[in-house]
A tleap script that builds the chain and sets N, CA, C and O, in Angstrom:
source leaprc.protein.ff14SB
mol = sequence {
  NMET PRO ARG GLY GLN MET MET PRO PHE GLU
  GLN LEU PHE ALA VAL ARG TYR ASP SER PRO
  LEU PHE LYS ASP SER GLY HIE THR GLY MET
  PHE TYR ALA GLN SER TRP ALA PHE MET HIE
  TYR CYS ARG PHE GLY VAL ASN LYS ILE PRO
  PRO GLU LYS MET ASN LEU PHE VAL ARG VAL
  ALA GLY SER SER LYS ILE GLN GLU ARG PRO
  GLU GLU PHE ARG ALA VAL CYS ARG GLU LEU
  LEU GLY LEU ASP TYR PRO ASP LEU MET CARG
}
set mol.1.N position { 117.199 143.018 -115.701 }
set mol.1.CA position { 117.201 142.663 -114.305 }
set mol.1.C position { 117.634 143.899 -113.512 }
set mol.1.O position { 118.708 144.447 -113.762 }
set mol.2.N position { 116.816 144.336 -112.567 }
set mol.2.CA position { 117.172 145.502 -111.759 }
set mol.2.C position { 118.422 145.239 -110.922 }
set mol.2.O position { 118.677 144.117 -110.484 }
set mol.3.N position { 119.176 146.282 -110.719 }
set mol.3.CA position { 120.428 146.178 -109.947 }
set mol.3.C position { 120.134 145.673 -108.538 }
set mol.3.O position { 119.207 146.147 -107.881 }
set mol.4.N position { 120.924 144.715 -108.084 }
set mol.4.CA position { 120.765 144.186 -106.746 }
set mol.4.C position { 119.773 143.046 -106.628 }
set mol.4.O position { 119.689 142.407 -105.579 }
set mol.5.N position { 119.024 142.782 -107.678 }
set mol.5.CA position { 118.054 141.684 -107.641 }
set mol.5.C position { 118.742 140.392 -108.064 }
set mol.5.O position { 119.560 140.382 -108.984 }
set mol.6.N position { 118.401 139.303 -107.382 }
set mol.6.CA position { 119.012 138.017 -107.716 }
set mol.6.C position { 118.585 137.552 -109.109 }
set mol.6.O position { 117.460 137.789 -109.549 }
set mol.7.N position { 119.510 136.887 -109.782 }
set mol.7.CA position { 119.210 136.296 -111.084 }
set mol.7.C position { 118.341 135.069 -110.871 }
set mol.7.O position { 118.534 134.343 -109.895 }
set mol.8.N position { 117.393 134.822 -111.758 }
set mol.8.CA position { 116.689 133.544 -111.693 }
set mol.8.C position { 117.703 132.421 -111.947 }
set mol.8.O position { 118.654 132.600 -112.708 }
set mol.9.N position { 117.496 131.275 -111.314 }
set mol.9.CA position { 118.447 130.174 -111.476 }
set mol.9.C position { 118.530 129.699 -112.918 }
set mol.9.O position { 119.582 129.218 -113.339 }
set mol.10.N position { 117.466 129.819 -113.676 }
set mol.10.CA position { 117.520 129.453 -115.093 }
set mol.10.C position { 118.609 130.264 -115.787 }
set mol.10.O position { 119.344 129.743 -116.626 }
set mol.11.N position { 118.703 131.527 -115.433 }
set mol.11.CA position { 119.690 132.420 -116.030 }
set mol.11.C position { 121.078 132.178 -115.427 }
set mol.11.O position { 122.066 132.115 -116.157 }
set mol.12.N position { 121.154 132.045 -114.130 }
set mol.12.CA position { 122.440 131.837 -113.461 }
set mol.12.C position { 123.133 130.579 -113.965 }
set mol.12.O position { 124.327 130.604 -114.264 }
set mol.13.N position { 122.390 129.475 -114.061 }
set mol.13.CA position { 122.984 128.213 -114.482 }
set mol.13.C position { 123.261 128.167 -115.978 }
set mol.13.O position { 123.961 127.267 -116.443 }
set mol.14.N position { 122.732 129.110 -116.736 }
set mol.14.CA position { 122.966 129.131 -118.184 }
set mol.14.C position { 124.189 129.957 -118.567 }
set mol.14.O position { 124.591 129.949 -119.731 }
set mol.15.N position { 124.789 130.668 -117.617 }
set mol.15.CA position { 125.943 131.513 -117.916 }
set mol.15.C position { 127.147 130.640 -118.260 }
set mol.15.O position { 127.487 129.699 -117.542 }
set mol.16.N position { 127.782 130.984 -119.386 }
set mol.16.CA position { 129.010 130.308 -119.832 }
set mol.16.C position { 130.065 131.366 -120.091 }
set mol.16.O position { 129.783 132.561 -119.991 }
set mol.17.N position { 131.271 130.944 -120.420 }
set mol.17.CA position { 132.357 131.892 -120.648 }
set mol.17.C position { 132.043 132.908 -121.743 }
set mol.17.O position { 132.498 134.050 -121.677 }
set mol.18.N position { 131.272 132.502 -122.746 }
set mol.18.CA position { 130.958 133.408 -123.843 }
set mol.18.C position { 129.668 134.189 -123.607 }
set mol.18.O position { 129.231 134.936 -124.482 }
set mol.19.N position { 129.066 134.029 -122.455 }
set mol.19.CA position { 127.809 134.708 -122.134 }
set mol.19.C position { 128.039 136.190 -121.858 }
set mol.19.O position { 129.012 136.551 -121.196 }
set mol.20.N position { 127.155 137.051 -122.359 }
set mol.20.CA position { 127.258 138.478 -122.039 }
set mol.20.C position { 127.192 138.740 -120.525 }
set mol.20.O position { 127.830 139.671 -120.034 }
set mol.21.N position { 126.438 137.937 -119.796 }
set mol.21.CA position { 126.357 138.135 -118.346 }
set mol.21.C position { 127.689 137.852 -117.662 }
set mol.21.O position { 127.978 138.414 -116.606 }
set mol.22.N position { 128.493 136.991 -118.254 }
set mol.22.CA position { 129.806 136.675 -117.697 }
set mol.22.C position { 130.792 137.810 -117.962 }
set mol.22.O position { 131.715 138.045 -117.182 }
set mol.23.N position { 130.582 138.504 -119.068 }
set mol.23.CA position { 131.516 139.541 -119.488 }
set mol.23.C position { 131.055 140.962 -119.176 }
set mol.23.O position { 131.888 141.862 -119.071 }
set mol.24.N position { 129.759 141.184 -119.025 }
set mol.24.CA position { 129.201 142.517 -118.815 }
set mol.24.C position { 129.456 142.978 -117.380 }
set mol.24.O position { 128.998 142.341 -116.432 }
set mol.25.N position { 130.174 144.069 -117.221 }
set mol.25.CA position { 130.527 144.541 -115.883 }
set mol.25.C position { 129.301 144.914 -115.056 }
set mol.25.O position { 129.369 144.925 -113.827 }
set mol.26.N position { 128.186 145.220 -115.708 }
set mol.26.CA position { 126.972 145.556 -114.971 }
set mol.26.C position { 126.344 144.358 -114.285 }
set mol.26.O position { 125.618 144.517 -113.305 }
set mol.27.N position { 126.614 143.168 -114.786 }
set mol.27.CA position { 126.019 141.960 -114.216 }
set mol.27.C position { 127.039 141.029 -113.575 }
set mol.27.O position { 126.668 140.138 -112.810 }
set mol.28.N position { 128.303 141.222 -113.877 }
set mol.28.CA position { 129.331 140.313 -113.391 }
set mol.28.C position { 129.345 140.212 -111.876 }
set mol.28.O position { 129.464 139.117 -111.326 }
set mol.29.N position { 129.227 141.342 -111.202 }
set mol.29.CA position { 129.244 141.337 -109.738 }
set mol.29.C position { 128.121 140.499 -109.159 }
set mol.29.O position { 128.344 139.727 -108.227 }
set mol.30.N position { 126.924 140.638 -109.692 }
set mol.30.CA position { 125.790 139.856 -109.200 }
set mol.30.C position { 125.979 138.381 -109.531 }
set mol.30.O position { 125.661 137.513 -108.718 }
set mol.31.N position { 126.496 138.098 -110.724 }
set mol.31.CA position { 126.744 136.708 -111.100 }
set mol.31.C position { 127.702 136.053 -110.108 }
set mol.31.O position { 127.424 134.963 -109.607 }
set mol.32.N position { 128.816 136.701 -109.822 }
set mol.32.CA position { 129.791 136.133 -108.895 }
set mol.32.C position { 129.244 136.051 -107.474 }
set mol.32.O position { 129.449 135.050 -106.787 }
set mol.33.N position { 128.555 137.090 -107.033 }
set mol.33.CA position { 128.010 137.091 -105.670 }
set mol.33.C position { 126.989 135.981 -105.485 }
set mol.33.O position { 127.025 135.259 -104.489 }
set mol.34.N position { 126.084 135.844 -106.436 }
set mol.34.CA position { 125.057 134.806 -106.316 }
set mol.34.C position { 125.662 133.415 -106.484 }
set mol.34.O position { 125.249 132.475 -105.803 }
set mol.35.N position { 126.618 133.277 -107.367 }
set mol.35.CA position { 127.282 131.978 -107.543 }
set mol.35.C position { 128.001 131.575 -106.256 }
set mol.35.O position { 127.915 130.426 -105.823 }
set mol.36.N position { 128.715 132.535 -105.646 }
set mol.36.CA position { 129.405 132.251 -104.395 }
set mol.36.C position { 128.411 131.872 -103.307 }
set mol.36.O position { 128.627 130.904 -102.578 }
set mol.37.N position { 127.319 132.631 -103.192 }
set mol.37.CA position { 126.321 132.353 -102.160 }
set mol.37.C position { 125.716 130.959 -102.354 }
set mol.37.O position { 125.503 130.233 -101.383 }
set mol.38.N position { 125.443 130.590 -103.598 }
set mol.38.CA position { 124.861 129.275 -103.853 }
set mol.38.C position { 125.863 128.167 -103.533 }
set mol.38.O position { 125.496 127.159 -102.929 }
set mol.39.N position { 127.121 128.343 -103.931 }
set mol.39.CA position { 128.130 127.329 -103.622 }
set mol.39.C position { 128.340 127.217 -102.111 }
set mol.39.O position { 128.542 126.119 -101.593 }
set mol.40.N position { 128.295 128.332 -101.413 }
set mol.40.CA position { 128.420 128.317 -99.957 }
set mol.40.C position { 127.258 127.530 -99.354 }
set mol.40.O position { 127.447 126.737 -98.432 }
set mol.41.N position { 126.055 127.757 -99.882 }
set mol.41.CA position { 124.883 126.990 -99.430 }
set mol.41.C position { 125.092 125.501 -99.689 }
set mol.41.O position { 124.796 124.664 -98.836 }
set mol.42.N position { 125.604 125.182 -100.874 }
set mol.42.CA position { 125.810 123.773 -101.224 }
set mol.42.C position { 126.801 123.095 -100.280 }
set mol.42.O position { 126.603 121.940 -99.901 }
set mol.43.N position { 127.841 123.788 -99.905 }
set mol.43.CA position { 128.887 123.191 -99.079 }
set mol.43.C position { 128.635 123.306 -97.577 }
set mol.43.O position { 128.955 122.389 -96.820 }
set mol.44.N position { 128.060 124.435 -97.142 }
set mol.44.CA position { 127.982 124.706 -95.709 }
set mol.44.C position { 126.582 125.011 -95.197 }
set mol.44.O position { 126.376 125.131 -93.989 }
set mol.45.N position { 125.619 125.137 -96.105 }
set mol.45.CA position { 124.270 125.524 -95.696 }
set mol.45.C position { 123.570 124.469 -94.854 }
set mol.45.O position { 123.838 123.273 -94.972 }
set mol.46.N position { 122.682 124.934 -94.016 }
set mol.46.CA position { 121.890 124.020 -93.196 }
set mol.46.C position { 120.695 123.591 -94.037 }
set mol.46.O position { 119.809 124.390 -94.338 }
set mol.47.N position { 120.688 122.336 -94.405 }
set mol.47.CA position { 119.598 121.794 -95.218 }
set mol.47.C position { 119.515 120.295 -94.965 }
set mol.47.O position { 120.346 119.729 -94.254 }
set mol.48.N position { 118.531 119.671 -95.539 }
set mol.48.CA position { 118.321 118.236 -95.332 }
set mol.48.C position { 118.795 117.404 -96.516 }
set mol.48.O position { 118.436 116.234 -96.648 }
set mol.49.N position { 119.591 118.007 -97.362 }
set mol.49.CA position { 120.090 117.301 -98.549 }
set mol.49.C position { 121.297 116.462 -98.137 }
set mol.49.O position { 122.249 116.997 -97.567 }
set mol.50.N position { 121.275 115.165 -98.413 }
set mol.50.CA position { 122.422 114.316 -98.057 }
set mol.50.C position { 123.705 114.828 -98.720 }
set mol.50.O position { 123.690 115.188 -99.897 }
set mol.51.N position { 124.799 114.862 -97.981 }
set mol.51.CA position { 126.061 115.384 -98.532 }
set mol.51.C position { 126.490 114.711 -99.836 }
set mol.51.O position { 127.022 115.371 -100.728 }
set mol.52.N position { 126.263 113.410 -99.951 }
set mol.52.CA position { 126.681 112.730 -101.191 }
set mol.52.C position { 125.878 113.223 -102.395 }
set mol.52.O position { 126.414 113.304 -103.501 }
set mol.53.N position { 124.604 113.554 -102.194 }
set mol.53.CA position { 123.799 114.094 -103.300 }
set mol.53.C position { 124.230 115.515 -103.629 }
set mol.53.O position { 124.280 115.889 -104.801 }
set mol.54.N position { 124.540 116.311 -102.612 }
set mol.54.CA position { 125.000 117.681 -102.841 }
set mol.54.C position { 126.333 117.668 -103.573 }
set mol.54.O position { 126.534 118.454 -104.499 }
set mol.55.N position { 127.246 116.789 -103.173 }
set mol.55.CA position { 128.540 116.690 -103.847 }
set mol.55.C position { 128.379 116.270 -105.304 }
set mol.55.O position { 129.058 116.803 -106.182 }
set mol.56.N position { 127.490 115.325 -105.564 }
set mol.56.CA position { 127.235 114.906 -106.941 }
set mol.56.C position { 126.638 116.052 -107.743 }
set mol.56.O position { 127.008 116.259 -108.899 }
set mol.57.N position { 125.719 116.797 -107.141 }
set mol.57.CA position { 125.129 117.953 -107.825 }
set mol.57.C position { 126.212 118.957 -108.228 }
set mol.57.O position { 126.215 119.447 -109.357 }
set mol.58.N position { 127.121 119.262 -107.316 }
set mol.58.CA position { 128.189 120.223 -107.607 }
set mol.58.C position { 129.077 119.716 -108.742 }
set mol.58.O position { 129.481 120.494 -109.606 }
set mol.59.N position { 129.382 118.425 -108.746 }
set mol.59.CA position { 130.193 117.862 -109.844 }
set mol.59.C position { 129.450 117.950 -111.172 }
set mol.59.O position { 130.032 118.317 -112.193 }
set mol.60.N position { 128.170 117.614 -111.155 }
set mol.60.CA position { 127.370 117.679 -112.389 }
set mol.60.C position { 127.272 119.128 -112.870 }
set mol.60.O position { 127.387 119.398 -114.065 }
set mol.61.N position { 127.062 120.050 -111.944 }
set mol.61.CA position { 126.928 121.464 -112.310 }
set mol.61.C position { 128.190 121.991 -112.986 }
set mol.61.O position { 128.109 122.884 -113.829 }
set mol.62.N position { 129.343 121.456 -112.631 }
set mol.62.CA position { 130.599 121.892 -113.237 }
set mol.62.C position { 130.905 121.247 -114.576 }
set mol.62.O position { 131.888 121.605 -115.224 }
set mol.63.N position { 130.089 120.317 -114.994 }
set mol.63.CA position { 130.317 119.612 -116.253 }
set mol.63.C position { 129.902 120.477 -117.445 }
set mol.63.O position { 128.801 121.026 -117.466 }
set mol.64.N position { 130.770 120.590 -118.415 }
set mol.64.CA position { 130.435 121.373 -119.604 }
set mol.64.C position { 129.316 120.715 -120.408 }
set mol.64.O position { 128.562 121.404 -121.094 }
set mol.65.N position { 129.202 119.392 -120.330 }
set mol.65.CA position { 128.156 118.696 -121.090 }
set mol.65.C position { 126.764 119.076 -120.609 }
set mol.65.O position { 125.863 119.262 -121.427 }
set mol.66.N position { 126.571 119.196 -119.293 }
set mol.66.CA position { 125.241 119.498 -118.757 }
set mol.66.C position { 124.855 120.952 -119.035 }
set mol.66.O position { 123.669 121.262 -119.147 }
set mol.67.N position { 125.826 121.832 -119.146 }
set mol.67.CA position { 125.526 123.237 -119.407 }
set mol.67.C position { 124.893 123.446 -120.777 }
set mol.67.O position { 124.237 124.461 -121.012 }
set mol.68.N position { 125.082 122.511 -121.657 }
set mol.68.CA position { 124.493 122.605 -122.986 }
set mol.68.C position { 123.027 122.174 -122.999 }
set mol.68.O position { 122.330 122.373 -123.994 }
set mol.69.N position { 122.558 121.583 -121.897 }
set mol.69.CA position { 121.188 121.049 -121.841 }
set mol.69.C position { 120.488 121.562 -120.575 }
set mol.69.O position { 120.391 120.833 -119.588 }
set mol.70.N position { 120.002 122.808 -120.597 }
set mol.70.CA position { 119.442 123.411 -119.381 }
set mol.70.C position { 118.258 122.663 -118.782 }
set mol.70.O position { 118.122 122.623 -117.559 }
set mol.71.N position { 117.402 122.073 -119.600 }
set mol.71.CA position { 116.255 121.343 -119.038 }
set mol.71.C position { 116.701 120.066 -118.334 }
set mol.71.O position { 116.123 119.674 -117.320 }
set mol.72.N position { 117.728 119.422 -118.873 }
set mol.72.CA position { 118.264 118.225 -118.234 }
set mol.72.C position { 118.916 118.598 -116.897 }
set mol.72.O position { 118.788 117.871 -115.913 }
set mol.73.N position { 119.613 119.736 -116.874 }
set mol.73.CA position { 120.232 120.179 -115.628 }
set mol.73.C position { 119.164 120.487 -114.572 }
set mol.73.O position { 119.341 120.177 -113.394 }
set mol.74.N position { 118.075 121.088 -114.998 }
set mol.74.CA position { 116.983 121.375 -114.055 }
set mol.74.C position { 116.427 120.081 -113.473 }
set mol.74.O position { 116.113 120.018 -112.285 }
set mol.75.N position { 116.304 119.054 -114.303 }
set mol.75.CA position { 115.830 117.750 -113.835 }
set mol.75.C position { 116.823 117.135 -112.847 }
set mol.75.O position { 116.418 116.533 -111.852 }
set mol.76.N position { 118.116 117.284 -113.118 }
set mol.76.CA position { 119.149 116.786 -112.206 }
set mol.76.C position { 119.043 117.511 -110.870 }
set mol.76.O position { 119.184 116.895 -109.813 }
set mol.77.N position { 118.800 118.793 -110.915 }
set mol.77.CA position { 118.634 119.590 -109.702 }
set mol.77.C position { 117.462 119.054 -108.871 }
set mol.77.O position { 117.580 118.865 -107.661 }
set mol.78.N position { 116.352 118.819 -109.531 }
set mol.78.CA position { 115.172 118.282 -108.821 }
set mol.78.C position { 115.468 116.899 -108.257 }
set mol.78.O position { 115.081 116.588 -107.130 }
set mol.79.N position { 116.155 116.067 -109.040 }
set mol.79.CA position { 116.424 114.690 -108.612 }
set mol.79.C position { 117.409 114.635 -107.438 }
set mol.79.O position { 117.165 113.940 -106.452 }
set mol.80.N position { 118.515 115.366 -107.549 }
set mol.80.CA position { 119.549 115.277 -106.520 }
set mol.80.C position { 119.262 116.112 -105.280 }
set mol.80.O position { 119.526 115.677 -104.159 }
set mol.81.N position { 118.723 117.306 -105.478 }
set mol.81.CA position { 118.486 118.193 -104.339 }
set mol.81.C position { 117.053 118.099 -103.809 }
set mol.81.O position { 116.767 118.504 -102.682 }
set mol.82.N position { 116.162 117.558 -104.643 }
set mol.82.CA position { 114.763 117.514 -104.241 }
set mol.82.C position { 114.113 118.878 -104.299 }
set mol.82.O position { 113.067 119.103 -103.690 }
set mol.83.N position { 114.740 119.800 -105.041 }
set mol.83.CA position { 114.251 121.170 -105.136 }
set mol.83.C position { 114.255 121.628 -106.593 }
set mol.83.O position { 115.136 121.267 -107.373 }
set mol.84.N position { 113.260 122.425 -106.937 }
set mol.84.CA position { 113.249 123.063 -108.246 }
set mol.84.C position { 113.765 124.487 -108.060 }
set mol.84.O position { 113.933 124.938 -106.927 }
set mol.85.N position { 114.012 125.184 -109.133 }
set mol.85.CA position { 114.598 126.522 -109.052 }
set mol.85.C position { 113.820 127.486 -108.138 }
set mol.85.O position { 114.449 128.198 -107.355 }
set mol.86.N position { 112.490 127.536 -108.206 }
set mol.86.CA position { 111.783 128.451 -107.281 }
set mol.86.C position { 112.035 128.106 -105.812 }
set mol.86.O position { 112.118 128.995 -104.964 }
set mol.87.N position { 112.156 126.803 -105.517 }
set mol.87.CA position { 112.451 126.388 -104.147 }
set mol.87.C position { 113.837 126.853 -103.718 }
set mol.87.O position { 114.035 127.255 -102.571 }
set mol.88.N position { 114.796 126.796 -104.643 }
set mol.88.CA position { 116.150 127.235 -104.334 }
set mol.88.C position { 116.205 128.746 -104.081 }
set mol.88.O position { 116.992 129.212 -103.257 }
set mol.89.N position { 115.380 129.495 -104.780 }
set mol.89.CA position { 115.365 130.940 -104.584 }
set mol.89.C position { 114.925 131.320 -103.169 }
set mol.89.O position { 115.375 132.320 -102.610 }
set mol.90.N position { 114.046 130.509 -102.608 }
set mol.90.CA position { 113.592 130.789 -101.244 }
set mol.90.C position { 114.699 130.435 -100.282 }
set mol.90.O position { 114.538 130.591 -99.072 }
savepdb mol mol.pdb
quit
């Protein structure tokens, strides 16, 4: 991934404590910056997503169980936010 380019959400949501992206100083800054920007969007962004669905999404995203099943998490994202990863990138 070129420096300064956003991580694809598939990669961002797959990062765990033991992930090289979490530990590698070359990617850590982008991981934290993009994670912060996404959480800011979830909490304060102007969108048409009902707050209760956004809050549920954030709770699900923090669950260690869902992190083990990336395709299920993607489905939860589509169901709760009404958006798939490419839509979120825009």
